[in-house]
C-alpha angles and dihedrals in degrees: 000000000000121000108268091207116100114248113263092249092056099040111148111253110197097183134019123259126217127180121200114208135042099211120102103301097045100056091044091050089048091050093050090053093046091051085062094051097257126137118234137185113214117200124202123174096205129124090020086058125012133203131233091254110032119096103183139038091233121122119252093021110180106225108183112029140343097242125109090189132249122346093188109136117260093014117127094246089049091050093052091050092046091054090049091051089051088053094051098252114191095206094050090052091049092047089059091050092048096042123138128194110282109150111241091348130088107236129165144203095260096211094045092048093051091043094053093046091050091049092050095050091046091052096052107093093204093062121074115193115208120188100216138117114244113209102167130050098199102216098131102037138037093295131110112340101190134083116294131197114199108206101152093136132215091317095059109161117259091243094054093042089054090050091052090048090051094050095044100040086220131125120260110251128198147155133196122258132189139215127223124235123252125213133197112258095225091055093064116100100232092189089072100042138060140195122251140130122241112252087008088273117155123338124334095259101137124091110226126208108198123210130198117218092261092052092047093050093049088050092052091047090052091049091053092055097042122118116237124220113255109237124251118257091257090059095054098050117137091038094282118186104238094192089060097038115167113230132191105256094225093057107036119161112253093241089054090051091049091054090064092066142315094266100043095095089047090056091042131040091347095052108142097200111143094358101115110181108235089204093064104014088234136112106248122237090242136354133209112207127210120200124200111258103196145015092258088059089220094126137041132194120221102242116237094356099121111149144152102223122136110276094244090052092049092052092048096047100038090052087062086074113101108257094019098075090116098027118155112211122222092183132008125215115276138182131224139172121256117209122203137166127240092259097182090059096041114029140063121211092270086063091246118139112251094226096042112030092188091061114083128184126210141168126025091329088068092061104267122119126215140041096269092046090050093052090047094055089046089057092049092046092051090053092048091049091049091053094049094045093054098039092248125139114276107226123191120227113266117271091234093061126081091245091051091046092053094050091042088059098048093044097044106036121111104279091208091061103023117158127176116259141212119215108270134166090252091064093057124095104264131220116269119267095255092053092046090054091048097045109054100168108097094206091053091048091052090049091051092050091049093047091052092047094051092048091052091046093049092049087052092050090051091052090051091048089063089053101035112026115205128224 
């Protein structure tokens, strides 16, 4: 008996789908819709209108760093990526093809990653890319009457942010984020550095610049005296008090970390644990790590050294790091504002807006933080949009999964004190008390949580496959 389901390429589409934003979440959402035979229009305002942080007009440009976090088995970031791989994520597939050595982490050649995503989207006949800024969402007038995914990211234009604020009746939230510097590989003095991986995890792919106590203390003193860049007008909109800027805790500028105490950097991005210097046989007092930036290995980013100091100050202070005395900088650290919505007050776990179910939010704008988390919400948003467009049931990711745990947090946090979140093990659904008492080994407990999460996620994917067949 022939299959009564329509083929994916002729799947009935009751209403049109548009996706606003060509960062990480938008292309992933578009890809998930196209895999189910649905036509999508993907809008990206670049190069018509640029942002303070983007450098190209490519889709899926990675602005801050080139790391997609740990790929250590049974870690929370690994679990989230595994679930996306099971779901046929385009961006996870591209990340593997554009990967560069990074120890136990998944890091990519940023330009190659963006190029491959852009090529894949352009080659998909069901996805039309329109280079145009969208400033109205058209849900209470004669405008667009389909399903819309808003995935404009943390650098959402002021016009669209104002429109979202108007529709939601909610205040506009934001924090400040920073970008790490990048140096040319051949400007590093390799006689003073060595390769090793922190905690001996993964391969020794990081270049390590060791510091003695005197060097570290001089570095901290220089940071304390450094002059910050004054923000652009666009970054101080809404009368924001720059001197009391709110930062995302997972991406603090180094000068902000240093203000919290003389040893905070040494227990943060400059932690020397497991990084024994082969030149001396000793563990250094502090270490600065460099991670390969591209496949050619001709540039390295200074890991965790995001900042917003004046460029001249950055050059002077960063050249105090052993091995970087003559460093040539391809990019200095910068700061930009990240906008997000108050997700607990506005969204349901399918990422639909409570007041406007045909309006879906994804990416960092939805209240998640990080590249992997943005891609994950794009994947979920694409599946939700596909369900709405075909009249199928929209089903949220299971709470036990990493995807479900992430959406559970952003939809159920305290709306009065909501802060964006990375995926962490604490967000995952934990083992019951009896099992925790029985299983004492932490690694085994983590393995059990991840196995349960993947099983729940795969069952959910199977349920979706019956509603939304893939090509």
